[in-house]
N, C-alpha and C positions, 0 to 999 in steps of 0.2 A: 519556475519551479524546476529544480534539478531533476534530471532523468532518473538518478538513483533513488530519489524520494518518490517519484511517480511509481516506480516499480514496487517499492515497499507498500505504498498506499493500495495499489492494485492487489497485491498479495494479501494484505490485511482484509480489505473489503471482500475479496473473493472467498477467503477462508471463513470469515464471520458469516457471510451469507449462506455458505454451504454447510457450515458446522464442522468442517474438516480442514485441518491444516495439511497442505501439500508440501512437496520438497523444493519446488522451484516455481518461477514465473517467467514466461517468455514474452518479450516485448517485440511486437511486429514492427513498430517504428524503428527500433534499434537493431532488429534481427539478432537478438541474443537472449540466452537463458541466464537467469541469476538463481543460484542456490541459496535458499533461506531455510533455517531450521529454528526450532524453539517451540514455545507454547503460546496460545492466545485464547482468550474468551472475551465475552462482553464486558468483563470487569478488569482483566489483566492481560498485558502483552509483554512477552520477553522473547525477542527474536534475535537472530544473528544472521547478517548478510555476509555470506562467505566471500563474495567477490570484492566487496568494499571493506572487509574486515571491520564490520560495524555492528554495534549492539543497538537495538531499538527497544525501548522500555516505556512503561506507563500503562495508562488505560486508554481506550479509544477516544475519550474526551480530552485527553492530555498526554500525548506521546512525545518522546524525545529520541531523535536520531543522533547518537553519540559522535559519529564521525563528522557529520555536517554541523554539529552543535546547533541543531534546529528543532524547535517545537512545532508540532502539527497535530491535527485532529482527523479522525475518521468516524463520522456519525452515521450509523446505519438506520434505514427505515425500510424494512422488508428487503427487497433485492436492490434498492437504490441507496446511494450514499452521498454525503456532502462533507466538505472539510475545509480546513484553512491551514496554509503553510505560513507560519510566522516569519520564517527566514526570508521568503521572497514576497511577503505581504500579498498573498494571492489566495483567492477562493477556488475550489474545484468541486466537481460533482461527477457522478457516474452511475453505472448500473452493472449488475452482475446477471449473466444469462448462462446458467450451467457452469462450465469451467472457463467461460469468456468474461472478461472485464473490460468495460469501456470507461475511459476517464477523460473529462474535458477540463482543461486547466486554464480556461479563459482565452487561450490562443488557438488551440487545436485539439482535436479528438485523438486519443491514443488508445491502442487496442492491445490487450494482453490475454494470455492463456495460462491457466494454472496447470502445473505438471505434477 
């Protein structure tokens, strides 16, 4: 699973769990902030990743990352989430705790903070 997609998944999951969209996500694994803007709800997602110059659109059950040309999902269940990245043929899962997001992509745990 590409790191830029992991960051977007963490941003979407964290924002949906909290009910508030923030302006960035910080990856502790990569030690970097990514600025993301747009709107999202349980029904519709329209985001822009400023670092990757990429649009992310769809609904949580069917999302598309335009720069990566990849479909993926982010399915929330309370403060937890699961998903699938069709581009890398991989499942992932995670949990949101306040402004922190943990994501396991089948290989390692990745930690994020919403800003």
